[in-house]
N, CA, C, O and the ligand as a Tripos MOL2 file, in Angstrom:
@<TRIPOS>MOLECULE
protein
  289   287    73     0     0
PROTEIN
NO_CHARGES

@<TRIPOS>ATOM
      1 N         148.1770  131.1290  159.1490 N.3       1 MET1
      2 CA        149.6150  131.1480  158.8480 C.3       1 MET1
      3 C         149.7670  130.7520  157.3610 C.2       1 MET1
      4 O         149.1150  129.8420  156.8490 O.2       1 MET1
      5 N         150.6430  131.4780  156.7320 N.am      2 MET2
      6 CA        150.9130  131.2250  155.3860 C.3       2 MET2
      7 C         152.4110  130.7480  155.1580 C.2       2 MET2
      8 O         153.3620  131.4510  155.5000 O.2       2 MET2
      9 N         152.5440  129.6140  154.6090 N.am      3 LEU3
     10 CA        153.9360  129.1640  154.3360 C.3       3 LEU3
     11 C         154.3220  129.5050  152.8530 C.2       3 LEU3
     12 O         153.6930  129.1020  151.8750 O.2       3 LEU3
     13 N         155.3270  130.2200  152.8180 N.am      4 GLN4
     14 CA        155.8010  130.5730  151.4280 C.3       4 GLN4
     15 C         157.1770  130.1280  151.2040 C.2       4 GLN4
     16 O         158.0590  130.5610  151.9470 O.2       4 GLN4
     17 N         157.4450  129.3400  150.2970 N.am      5 THR5
     18 CA        158.8190  128.8480  150.0450 C.3       5 THR5
     19 C         159.1610  129.3190  148.6450 C.2       5 THR5
     20 O         158.4260  129.0640  147.6910 O.2       5 THR5
     21 N         160.2770  130.0020  148.5360 N.am      6 THR6
     22 CA        160.8560  130.4500  147.3140 C.3       6 THR6
     23 C         161.8750  129.4570  146.9140 C.2       6 THR6
     24 O         162.8150  129.1810  147.6590 O.2       6 THR6
     25 N         161.6940  128.8710  145.6560 N.am      7 VAL7
     26 CA        162.5650  127.9430  145.1730 C.3       7 VAL7
     27 C         163.5140  128.5860  144.0900 C.2       7 VAL7
     28 O         163.0890  129.2810  143.1670 O.2       7 VAL7
     29 N         164.7300  128.3080  144.2800 N.am      8 PHE8
     30 CA        165.7260  128.8440  143.3290 C.3       8 PHE8
     31 C         166.3410  127.6750  142.5960 C.2       8 PHE8
     32 O         166.5410  126.5610  143.0800 O.2       8 PHE8
     33 N         166.6140  128.0700  141.3670 N.am      9 ALA9
     34 CA        167.4890  127.1500  140.4780 C.3       9 ALA9
     35 C         168.7810  127.8110  140.3110 C.2       9 ALA9
     36 O         168.9140  129.0290  140.4270 O.2       9 ALA9
     37 N         169.7850  126.9610  140.0240 N.am     10 ALA10
     38 CA        171.1060  127.4150  139.7010 C.3      10 ALA10
     39 C         171.1800  127.6750  138.1660 C.2      10 ALA10
     40 O         170.7170  126.8740  137.3540 O.2      10 ALA10
     41 N         171.7710  128.8050  137.8270 N.am     11 ALA11
     42 CA        171.9120  129.0740  136.3980 C.3      11 ALA11
     43 C         173.3050  129.5870  136.1060 C.2      11 ALA11
     44 O         173.9390  130.2440  136.9310 O.2      11 ALA11
     45 N         173.7490  129.2760  134.9390 N.am     12 ARG12
     46 CA        175.0920  129.5910  134.6030 C.3      12 ARG12
     47 C         175.1710  130.7460  133.5170 C.2      12 ARG12
     48 O         174.6960  130.5970  132.3910 O.2      12 ARG12
     49 N         175.7630  131.8350  133.9060 N.am     13 SER13
     50 CA        175.9410  132.9040  132.9360 C.3      13 SER13
     51 C         177.1310  132.6360  132.0030 C.2      13 SER13
     52 O         178.0020  131.8140  132.2900 O.2      13 SER13
     53 N         177.1340  133.3340  130.9170 N.am     14 ARG14
     54 CA        178.3280  133.2450  130.1210 C.3      14 ARG14
     55 C         179.2960  134.3170  130.3110 C.2      14 ARG14
     56 O         178.9550  135.4410  130.6780 O.2      14 ARG14
     57 N         180.5320  133.9730  130.0590 N.am     15 ALA15
     58 CA        181.5980  135.0330  130.2290 C.3      15 ALA15
     59 C         181.2470  136.0660  129.1910 C.2      15 ALA15
     60 O         180.9100  135.7440  128.0520 O.2      15 ALA15
     61 N         181.3340  137.3420  129.6130 N.am     16 HIS16
     62 CA        180.9700  138.4580  128.8140 C.3      16 HIS16
     63 C         181.9850  139.5610  129.0480 C.2      16 HIS16
     64 O         181.9130  140.2140  130.0890 O.2      16 HIS16
     65 N         182.8770  139.7990  128.1950 N.am     17 GLY17
     66 CA        183.9080  140.7880  128.3200 C.3      17 GLY17
     67 C         184.7530  140.4370  129.6000 C.2      17 GLY17
     68 O         185.2430  139.3210  129.7710 O.2      17 GLY17
     69 N         184.8810  141.4590  130.4670 N.am     18 PRO18
     70 CA        185.7350  141.2060  131.6660 C.3      18 PRO18
     71 C         185.0410  140.3200  132.6950 C.2      18 PRO18
     72 O         185.6470  139.8270  133.6470 O.2      18 PRO18
     73 N         183.7110  140.1370  132.4530 N.am     19 THR19
     74 CA        182.9050  139.4460  133.4480 C.3      19 THR19
     75 C         183.0660  137.8540  133.2230 C.2      19 THR19
     76 O         182.7920  137.3190  132.1490 O.2      19 THR19
     77 N         183.5060  137.2060  134.2750 N.am     20 ALA20
     78 CA        183.6710  135.7680  134.1350 C.3      20 ALA20
     79 C         182.3470  135.0720  134.1950 C.2      20 ALA20
     80 O         181.3780  135.6690  134.6650 O.2      20 ALA20
     81 N         182.2460  133.8500  133.7480 N.am     21 ALA21
     82 CA        181.0210  133.1040  133.8820 C.3      21 ALA21
     83 C         180.7910  132.6900  135.3780 C.2      21 ALA21
     84 O         181.6730  132.1960  136.0800 O.2      21 ALA21
     85 N         179.5640  132.9340  135.7680 N.am     22 LEU22
     86 CA        179.2590  132.6700  137.2640 C.3      22 LEU22
     87 C         178.0050  131.9110  137.3080 C.2      22 LEU22
     88 O         177.1800  131.9240  136.3940 O.2      22 LEU22
     89 N         177.8830  131.2310  138.4270 N.am     23 TRP23
     90 CA        176.5900  130.6200  138.8400 C.3      23 TRP23
     91 C         175.6710  131.6540  139.4490 C.2      23 TRP23
     92 O         176.0860  132.3730  140.3570 O.2      23 TRP23
     93 N         174.4760  131.7530  138.9980 N.am     24 HIS24
     94 CA        173.4550  132.6860  139.5330 C.3      24 HIS24
     95 C         172.2420  131.8630  140.0970 C.2      24 HIS24
     96 O         172.0520  130.6710  139.8540 O.2      24 HIS24
     97 N         171.5000  132.6060  140.8280 N.am     25 ALA25
     98 CA        170.2250  131.9680  141.2480 C.3      25 ALA25
     99 C         169.1130  132.5270  140.4440 C.2      25 ALA25
    100 O         169.1600  133.7010  140.0780 O.2      25 ALA25
    101 N         168.0860  131.7340  140.1380 N.am     26 VAL26
    102 CA        166.9430  132.1180  139.4020 C.3      26 VAL26
    103 C         165.6940  131.7110  140.2070 C.2      26 VAL26
    104 O         165.5220  130.5530  140.5870 O.2      26 VAL26
    105 N         164.8780  132.6590  140.4350 N.am     27 GLU27
    106 CA        163.5990  132.3910  141.2410 C.3      27 GLU27
    107 C         162.7050  131.5940  140.3520 C.2      27 GLU27
    108 O         162.3970  132.0610  139.2560 O.2      27 GLU27
    109 N         162.2470  130.3810  140.7510 N.am     28 LEU28
    110 CA        161.4490  129.5330  139.9470 C.3      28 LEU28
    111 C         159.8960  129.8450  140.1910 C.2      28 LEU28
    112 O         159.3470  129.8250  141.2920 O.2      28 LEU28
    113 N         159.3390  130.1130  139.0640 N.am     29 HIS29
    114 CA        157.7950  130.2560  139.0730 C.3      29 HIS29
    115 C         157.1470  129.0760  138.3620 C.2      29 HIS29
    116 O         155.9230  128.9890  138.2620 O.2      29 HIS29
    117 N         157.9820  128.1770  137.8730 N.am     30 ARG30
    118 CA        157.4210  127.0260  137.1580 C.3      30 ARG30
    119 C         158.2110  125.7930  137.6950 C.2      30 ARG30
    120 O         159.3010  125.8850  138.2590 O.2      30 ARG30
    121 N         157.5670  124.6740  137.4660 N.am     31 PRO31
    122 CA        158.3040  123.4520  137.8570 C.3      31 PRO31
    123 C         159.5920  123.3490  137.1220 C.2      31 PRO31
    124 O         159.6490  123.7900  135.9740 O.2      31 PRO31
    125 N         160.7080  122.7640  137.7240 N.am     32 PRO32
    126 CA        161.9150  122.7570  136.9500 C.3      32 PRO32
    127 C         161.7640  121.8930  135.7490 C.2      32 PRO32
    128 O         162.4870  122.1110  134.7770 O.2      32 PRO32
    129 N         160.8750  120.9140  135.7280 N.am     33 ALA33
    130 CA        160.6640  120.0890  134.5620 C.3      33 ALA33
    131 C         160.2050  120.8580  133.3290 C.2      33 ALA33
    132 O         160.4240  120.4220  132.1990 O.2      33 ALA33
    133 N         159.5880  121.9650  133.5440 N.am     34 GLU34
    134 CA        159.1400  122.7560  132.4060 C.3      34 GLU34
    135 C         160.2620  123.7190  131.8530 C.2      34 GLU34
    136 O         160.1040  124.3520  130.8090 O.2      34 GLU34
    137 N         161.3300  123.7820  132.5680 N.am     35 LEU35
    138 CA        162.2880  124.6360  131.9920 C.3      35 LEU35
    139 C         163.0760  123.9150  130.8610 C.2      35 LEU35
    140 O         163.5000  122.7630  130.9560 O.2      35 LEU35
    141 N         163.2240  124.7480  129.7510 N.am     36 ASP36
    142 CA        163.7780  124.1410  128.5400 C.3      36 ASP36
    143 C         165.1110  124.5990  128.2410 C.2      36 ASP36
    144 O         165.5370  124.4980  127.0910 O.2      36 ASP36
    145 N         165.8400  125.1120  129.2020 N.am     37 GLY37
    146 CA        167.1420  125.5280  128.8470 C.3      37 GLY37
    147 C         167.2570  126.9470  128.3040 C.2      37 GLY37
    148 O         168.3100  127.3240  127.7890 O.2      37 GLY37
    149 N         166.2120  127.7260  128.4080 N.am     38 ALA38
    150 CA        166.1240  129.0680  127.9590 C.3      38 ALA38
    151 C         166.8590  130.0080  129.0160 C.2      38 ALA38
    152 O         167.0710  129.6100  130.1620 O.2      38 ALA38
    153 N         167.2030  131.1650  128.6130 N.am     39 CYS39
    154 CA        167.8520  132.0870  129.4680 C.3      39 CYS39
    155 C         166.8340  132.7640  130.3950 C.2      39 CYS39
    156 O         165.8020  133.2330  129.9150 O.2      39 CYS39
    157 N         167.0880  132.8280  131.6840 N.am     40 GLU40
    158 CA        166.1310  133.3630  132.6540 C.3      40 GLU40
    159 C         166.7760  134.5360  133.2920 C.2      40 GLU40
    160 O         168.0020  134.6340  133.3390 O.2      40 GLU40
    161 N         165.9890  135.4140  133.7760 N.am     41 LEU41
    162 CA        166.4740  136.5820  134.5210 C.3      41 LEU41
    163 C         166.8580  136.0840  136.0090 C.2      41 LEU41
    164 O         166.0750  135.4660  136.7310 O.2      41 LEU41
    165 N         168.1120  136.4260  136.3460 N.am     42 THR42
    166 CA        168.5810  135.9110  137.6340 C.3      42 THR42
    167 C         168.1230  136.8840  138.6850 C.2      42 THR42
    168 O         167.5670  137.9430  138.3950 O.2      42 THR42
    169 N         168.3760  136.4880  139.9360 N.am     43 VAL43
    170 CA        168.0510  137.3270  141.0880 C.3      43 VAL43
    171 C         168.8020  138.6010  141.0570 C.2      43 VAL43
    172 O         168.2560  139.6020  141.5220 O.2      43 VAL43
    173 N         169.9650  138.6750  140.5710 N.am     44 CYS44
    174 CA        170.7510  139.8680  140.6010 C.3      44 CYS44
    175 C         170.5830  140.6310  139.3490 C.2      44 CYS44
    176 O         171.2530  141.6470  139.1680 O.2      44 CYS44
    177 N         169.6880  140.1880  138.4240 N.am     45 GLY45
    178 CA        169.3630  141.0790  137.2920 C.3      45 GLY45
    179 C         170.0460  140.7670  135.9480 C.2      45 GLY45
    180 O         169.8860  141.4840  134.9600 O.2      45 GLY45
    181 N         170.8350  139.6360  135.9580 N.am     46 SER46
    182 CA        171.4320  139.3170  134.6450 C.3      46 SER46
    183 C         170.6990  138.1310  134.0600 C.2      46 SER46
    184 O         169.7620  137.5780  134.6360 O.2      46 SER46
    185 N         171.1890  137.7640  132.8600 N.am     47 LEU47
    186 CA        170.5630  136.6000  132.2900 C.3      47 LEU47
    187 C         171.4940  135.3410  132.3100 C.2      47 LEU47
    188 O         172.6900  135.4320  132.0350 O.2      47 LEU47
    189 N         170.9260  134.2320  132.6270 N.am     48 ALA48
    190 CA        171.7470  133.0310  132.7150 C.3      48 ALA48
    191 C         170.9050  131.8510  132.3440 C.2      48 ALA48
    192 O         169.6770  131.9280  132.4000 O.2      48 ALA48
    193 N         171.5290  130.7510  131.9630 N.am     49 ARG49
    194 CA        170.8360  129.5840  131.4170 C.3      49 ARG49
    195 C         170.7220  128.6040  132.5860 C.2      49 ARG49
    196 O         171.7210  128.2430  133.2080 O.2      49 ARG49
    197 N         169.5180  128.1890  132.8660 N.am     50 ILE50
    198 CA        169.3110  127.3500  134.0310 C.3      50 ILE50
    199 C         169.9160  125.9070  133.7480 C.2      50 ILE50
    200 O         169.8180  125.3350  132.6620 O.2      50 ILE50
    201 N         170.5240  125.4200  134.8220 N.am     51 ALA51
    202 CA        171.1110  124.0720  134.8140 C.3      51 ALA51
    203 C         170.1930  123.1970  135.6660 C.2      51 ALA51
    204 O         170.3240  123.1840  136.8900 O.2      51 ALA51
    205 N         169.3280  122.5160  135.0820 N.am     52 PRO52
    206 CA        168.3040  121.7510  135.9230 C.3      52 PRO52
    207 C         168.8390  120.7410  136.8260 C.2      52 PRO52
    208 O         168.1860  120.3440  137.7910 O.2      52 PRO52
    209 N         170.0620  120.2920  136.5330 N.am     53 GLU53
    210 CA        170.6350  119.2240  137.2740 C.3      53 GLU53
    211 C         171.3420  119.7680  138.4830 C.2      53 GLU53
    212 O         171.7990  118.9670  139.2990 O.2      53 GLU53
    213 N         171.4820  121.1810  138.6840 N.am     54 GLN54
    214 CA        172.0970  121.6940  139.7140 C.3      54 GLN54
    215 C         171.0740  122.3560  140.6610 C.2      54 GLN54
    216 O         170.0770  122.9460  140.2450 O.2      54 GLN54
    217 N         171.3840  122.2180  141.9390 N.am     55 ALA55
    218 CA        170.4410  122.7660  142.9770 C.3      55 ALA55
    219 C         171.0850  124.0060  143.6000 C.2      55 ALA55
    220 O         172.3000  124.0420  143.7990 O.2      55 ALA55
    221 N         170.2970  124.9920  143.8990 N.am     56 TRP56
    222 CA        170.7950  126.1590  144.5930 C.3      56 TRP56
    223 C         170.4930  126.0450  146.1000 C.2      56 TRP56
    224 O         169.3790  125.6500  146.4440 O.2      56 TRP56
    225 N         171.3830  126.3560  146.9760 N.am     57 PRO57
    226 CA        172.6990  127.0170  146.7430 C.3      57 PRO57
    227 C         173.7260  125.9920  146.2280 C.2      57 PRO57
    228 O         173.6730  124.8090  146.5660 O.2      57 PRO57
    229 N         174.6320  126.4710  145.4250 N.am     58 LEU58
    230 CA        175.7370  125.6210  144.9270 C.3      58 LEU58
    231 C         176.9180  125.7340  145.8460 C.2      58 LEU58
    232 O         177.1870  126.7320  146.5140 O.2      58 LEU58
    233 N         177.6110  124.5880  145.8160 N.am     59 ARG59
    234 CA        178.8980  124.6360  146.6010 C.3      59 ARG59
    235 C         179.9730  124.7260  145.5220 C.2      59 ARG59
    236 O         180.6580  123.7550  145.2010 O.2      59 ARG59
    237 N         180.0860  125.9270  144.9820 N.am     60 ALA60
    238 CA        181.1200  126.1290  143.9060 C.3      60 ALA60
    239 C         181.7480  127.3810  144.2440 C.2      60 ALA60
    240 O         181.1630  128.2080  144.9440 O.2      60 ALA60
    241 N         182.9740  127.5770  143.7590 N.am     61 ALA61
    242 CA        183.7880  128.7640  144.0660 C.3      61 ALA61
    243 C         183.2940  129.9850  143.2070 C.2      61 ALA61
    244 O         183.3990  131.1360  143.6290 O.2      61 ALA61
    245 N         182.7850  129.7000  142.0590 N.am     62 ASP62
    246 CA        182.4680  130.8210  141.1570 C.3      62 ASP62
    247 C         180.9620  131.0730  141.2130 C.2      62 ASP62
    248 O         180.2330  130.9260  140.2330 O.2      62 ASP62
    249 N         180.5700  131.4340  142.3370 N.am     63 VAL63
    250 CA        179.0560  131.8050  142.5950 C.3      63 VAL63
    251 C         178.9740  133.2990  142.6230 C.2      63 VAL63
    252 O         179.8370  133.9860  143.1710 O.2      63 VAL63
    253 N         177.9070  133.7950  142.0140 N.am     64 CYS64
    254 CA        177.6370  135.2980  142.0150 C.3      64 CYS64
    255 C         177.4330  135.7090  143.4420 C.2      64 CYS64
    256 O         176.5880  135.1330  144.1270 O.2      64 CYS64
    257 N         178.1930  136.7110  143.9360 N.am     65 PRO65
    258 CA        178.0280  137.1060  145.3250 C.3      65 PRO65
    259 C         176.6880  137.8300  145.4990 C.2      65 PRO65
    260 O         176.1100  137.7580  146.5830 O.2      65 PRO65
    261 N         176.2160  138.4630  144.5690 N.am     66 SER66
    262 CA        174.8750  139.1510  144.6400 C.3      66 SER66
    263 C         173.7750  138.1510  144.8830 C.2      66 SER66
    264 O         172.9760  138.2870  145.8100 O.2      66 SER66
    265 N         173.7480  137.1770  144.0630 N.am     67 CYS67
    266 CA        172.7760  136.1000  144.1520 C.3      67 CYS67
    267 C         172.9240  135.3110  145.4520 C.2      67 CYS67
    268 O         171.9250  134.8570  146.0090 O.2      67 CYS67
    269 N         174.1240  135.1450  145.9310 N.am     68 THR68
    270 CA        174.2390  134.5040  147.2090 C.3      68 THR68
    271 C         173.7000  135.2030  148.3370 C.2      68 THR68
    272 O         173.2500  134.5950  149.3080 O.2      68 THR68
    273 N         173.7270  136.6150  148.2440 N.am     69 THR69
    274 CA        173.0730  137.4780  149.2930 C.3      69 THR69
    275 C         171.6570  137.5170  149.1000 C.2      69 THR69
    276 O         170.9420  137.5130  150.1020 O.2      69 THR69
    277 N         171.1290  137.5570  147.9160 N.am     70 LEU70
    278 CA        169.7050  137.8110  147.6820 C.3      70 LEU70
    279 C         168.8220  136.5460  147.7520 C.2      70 LEU70
    280 O         167.6510  136.5910  148.1280 O.2      70 LEU70
    281 N         169.4270  135.4580  147.3820 N.am     71 ALA71
    282 CA        168.7450  134.1590  147.2270 C.3      71 ALA71
    283 C         169.0560  133.2340  148.3270 C.2      71 ALA71
    284 O         169.8460  132.3120  148.1270 O.2      71 ALA71
    285 N         168.4770  133.4110  149.5190 N.am     72 ARG72
    286 CA        168.7150  132.5050  150.5330 C.3      72 ARG72
    287 C         167.6250  132.4770  151.5050 C.2      72 ARG72
    288 O         167.6810  131.7200  152.4740 O.2      72 ARG72
    289 ZN        173.9180  136.7140  140.2400 Zn       73 ZN73
@<TRIPOS>BOND
     1     1     2 1
     2     2     3 1
     3     3     4 2
     4     3     5 am
     5     5     6 1
     6     6     7 1
     7     7     8 2
     8     7     9 am
     9     9    10 1
    10    10    11 1
    11    11    12 2
    12    11    13 am
    13    13    14 1
    14    14    15 1
    15    15    16 2
    16    15    17 am
    17    17    18 1
    18    18    19 1
    19    19    20 2
    20    19    21 am
    21    21    22 1
    22    22    23 1
    23    23    24 2
    24    23    25 am
    25    25    26 1
    26    26    27 1
    27    27    28 2
    28    27    29 am
    29    29    30 1
    30    30    31 1
    31    31    32 2
    32    31    33 am
    33    33    34 1
    34    34    35 1
    35    35    36 2
    36    35    37 am
    37    37    38 1
    38    38    39 1
    39    39    40 2
    40    39    41 am
    41    41    42 1
    42    42    43 1
    43    43    44 2
    44    43    45 am
    45    45    46 1
    46    46    47 1
    47    47    48 2
    48    47    49 am
    49    49    50 1
    50    50    51 1
    51    51    52 2
    52    51    53 am
    53    53    54 1
    54    54    55 1
    55    55    56 2
    56    55    57 am
    57    57    58 1
    58    58    59 1
    59    59    60 2
    60    59    61 am
    61    61    62 1
    62    62    63 1
    63    63    64 2
    64    63    65 am
    65    65    66 1
    66    66    67 1
    67    67    68 2
    68    67    69 am
    69    69    70 1
    70    70    71 1
    71    71    72 2
    72    71    73 am
    73    73    74 1
    74    74    75 1
    75    75    76 2
    76    75    77 am
    77    77    78 1
    78    78    79 1
    79    79    80 2
    80    79    81 am
    81    81    82 1
    82    82    83 1
    83    83    84 2
    84    83    85 am
    85    85    86 1
    86    86    87 1
    87    87    88 2
    88    87    89 am
    89    89    90 1
    90    90    91 1
    91    91    92 2
    92    91    93 am
    93    93    94 1
    94    94    95 1
    95    95    96 2
    96    95    97 am
    97    97    98 1
    98    98    99 1
    99    99   100 2
   100    99   101 am
   101   101   102 1
   102   102   103 1
   103   103   104 2
   104   103   105 am
   105   105   106 1
   106   106   107 1
   107   107   108 2
   108   107   109 am
   109   109   110 1
   110   110   111 1
   111   111   112 2
   112   111   113 am
   113   113   114 1
   114   114   115 1
   115   115   116 2
   116   115   117 am
   117   117   118 1
   118   118   119 1
   119   119   120 2
   120   119   121 am
   121   121   122 1
   122   122   123 1
   123   123   124 2
   124   123   125 am
   125   125   126 1
   126   126   127 1
   127   127   128 2
   128   127   129 am
   129   129   130 1
   130   130   131 1
   131   131   132 2
   132   131   133 am
   133   133   134 1
   134   134   135 1
   135   135   136 2
   136   135   137 am
   137   137   138 1
   138   138   139 1
   139   139   140 2
   140   139   141 am
   141   141   142 1
   142   142   143 1
   143   143   144 2
   144   143   145 am
   145   145   146 1
   146   146   147 1
   147   147   148 2
   148   147   149 am
   149   149   150 1
   150   150   151 1
   151   151   152 2
   152   151   153 am
   153   153   154 1
   154   154   155 1
   155   155   156 2
   156   155   157 am
   157   157   158 1
   158   158   159 1
   159   159   160 2
   160   159   161 am
   161   161   162 1
   162   162   163 1
   163   163   164 2
   164   163   165 am
   165   165   166 1
   166   166   167 1
   167   167   168 2
   168   167   169 am
   169   169   170 1
   170   170   171 1
   171   171   172 2
   172   171   173 am
   173   173   174 1
   174   174   175 1
   175   175   176 2
   176   175   177 am
   177   177   178 1
   178   178   179 1
   179   179   180 2
   180   179   181 am
   181   181   182 1
   182   182   183 1
   183   183   184 2
   184   183   185 am
   185   185   186 1
   186   186   187 1
   187   187   188 2
   188   187   189 am
   189   189   190 1
   190   190   191 1
   191   191   192 2
   192   191   193 am
   193   193   194 1
   194   194   195 1
   195   195   196 2
   196   195   197 am
   197   197   198 1
   198   198   199 1
   199   199   200 2
   200   199   201 am
   201   201   202 1
   202   202   203 1
   203   203   204 2
   204   203   205 am
   205   205   206 1
   206   206   207 1
   207   207   208 2
   208   207   209 am
   209   209   210 1
   210   210   211 1
   211   211   212 2
   212   211   213 am
   213   213   214 1
   214   214   215 1
   215   215   216 2
   216   215   217 am
   217   217   218 1
   218   218   219 1
   219   219   220 2
   220   219   221 am
   221   221   222 1
   222   222   223 1
   223   223   224 2
   224   223   225 am
   225   225   226 1
   226   226   227 1
   227   227   228 2
   228   227   229 am
   229   229   230 1
   230   230   231 1
   231   231   232 2
   232   231   233 am
   233   233   234 1
   234   234   235 1
   235   235   236 2
   236   235   237 am
   237   237   238 1
   238   238   239 1
   239   239   240 2
   240   239   241 am
   241   241   242 1
   242   242   243 1
   243   243   244 2
   244   243   245 am
   245   245   246 1
   246   246   247 1
   247   247   248 2
   248   247   249 am
   249   249   250 1
   250   250   251 1
   251   251   252 2
   252   251   253 am
   253   253   254 1
   254   254   255 1
   255   255   256 2
   256   255   257 am
   257   257   258 1
   258   258   259 1
   259   259   260 2
   260   259   261 am
   261   261   262 1
   262   262   263 1
   263   263   264 2
   264   263   265 am
   265   265   266 1
   266   266   267 1
   267   267   268 2
   268   267   269 am
   269   269   270 1
   270   270   271 1
   271   271   272 2
   272   271   273 am
   273   273   274 1
   274   274   275 1
   275   275   276 2
   276   275   277 am
   277   277   278 1
   278   278   279 1
   279   279   280 2
   280   279   281 am
   281   281   282 1
   282   282   283 1
   283   283   284 2
   284   283   285 am
   285   285   286 1
   286   286   287 1
   287   287   288 2
@<TRIPOS>SUBSTRUCTURE
     1 MET1         2 RESIDUE 1 A MET
     2 MET2         6 RESIDUE 1 A MET
     3 LEU3        10 RESIDUE 1 A LEU
     4 GLN4        14 RESIDUE 1 A GLN
     5 THR5        18 RESIDUE 1 A THR
     6 THR6        22 RESIDUE 1 A THR
     7 VAL7        26 RESIDUE 1 A VAL
     8 PHE8        30 RESIDUE 1 A PHE
     9 ALA9        34 RESIDUE 1 A ALA
    10 ALA10       38 RESIDUE 1 A ALA
    11 ALA11       42 RESIDUE 1 A ALA
    12 ARG12       46 RESIDUE 1 A ARG
    13 SER13       50 RESIDUE 1 A SER
    14 ARG14       54 RESIDUE 1 A ARG
    15 ALA15       58 RESIDUE 1 A ALA
    16 HIS16       62 RESIDUE 1 A HIS
    17 GLY17       66 RESIDUE 1 A GLY
    18 PRO18       70 RESIDUE 1 A PRO
    19 THR19       74 RESIDUE 1 A THR
    20 ALA20       78 RESIDUE 1 A ALA
    21 ALA21       82 RESIDUE 1 A ALA
    22 LEU22       86 RESIDUE 1 A LEU
    23 TRP23       90 RESIDUE 1 A TRP
    24 HIS24       94 RESIDUE 1 A HIS
    25 ALA25       98 RESIDUE 1 A ALA
    26 VAL26      102 RESIDUE 1 A VAL
    27 GLU27      106 RESIDUE 1 A GLU
    28 LEU28      110 RESIDUE 1 A LEU
    29 HIS29      114 RESIDUE 1 A HIS
    30 ARG30      118 RESIDUE 1 A ARG
    31 PRO31      122 RESIDUE 1 A PRO
    32 PRO32      126 RESIDUE 1 A PRO
    33 ALA33      130 RESIDUE 1 A ALA
    34 GLU34      134 RESIDUE 1 A GLU
    35 LEU35      138 RESIDUE 1 A LEU
    36 ASP36      142 RESIDUE 1 A ASP
    37 GLY37      146 RESIDUE 1 A GLY
    38 ALA38      150 RESIDUE 1 A ALA
    39 CYS39      154 RESIDUE 1 A CYS
    40 GLU40      158 RESIDUE 1 A GLU
    41 LEU41      162 RESIDUE 1 A LEU
    42 THR42      166 RESIDUE 1 A THR
    43 VAL43      170 RESIDUE 1 A VAL
    44 CYS44      174 RESIDUE 1 A CYS
    45 GLY45      178 RESIDUE 1 A GLY
    46 SER46      182 RESIDUE 1 A SER
    47 LEU47      186 RESIDUE 1 A LEU
    48 ALA48      190 RESIDUE 1 A ALA
    49 ARG49      194 RESIDUE 1 A ARG
    50 ILE50      198 RESIDUE 1 A ILE
    51 ALA51      202 RESIDUE 1 A ALA
    52 PRO52      206 RESIDUE 1 A PRO
    53 GLU53      210 RESIDUE 1 A GLU
    54 GLN54      214 RESIDUE 1 A GLN
    55 ALA55      218 RESIDUE 1 A ALA
    56 TRP56      222 RESIDUE 1 A TRP
    57 PRO57      226 RESIDUE 1 A PRO
    58 LEU58      230 RESIDUE 1 A LEU
    59 ARG59      234 RESIDUE 1 A ARG
    60 ALA60      238 RESIDUE 1 A ALA
    61 ALA61      242 RESIDUE 1 A ALA
    62 ASP62      246 RESIDUE 1 A ASP
    63 VAL63      250 RESIDUE 1 A VAL
    64 CYS64      254 RESIDUE 1 A CYS
    65 PRO65      258 RESIDUE 1 A PRO
    66 SER66      262 RESIDUE 1 A SER
    67 CYS67      266 RESIDUE 1 A CYS
    68 THR68      270 RESIDUE 1 A THR
    69 THR69      274 RESIDUE 1 A THR
    70 LEU70      278 RESIDUE 1 A LEU
    71 ALA71      282 RESIDUE 1 A ALA
    72 ARG72      286 RESIDUE 1 A ARG
    73 ZN73       289 GROUP 0 **** ****
């Protein structure tokens, strides 16, 4: 039996044109301690900056619906 746990981090995108800033999920391939605030590719394919102090899933109103569906 193989146990596989995918860990996600919460990342905040920036408002871009008509797109509001949203919380996204980023699949972690590194320990969160090694994240240095760089932009990472989110589960839904955009770029967002990881907020190490936030855990995914977030209980916030402005969470990306695509990431909510894909990262669970
Ligand atoms: Zn997203």
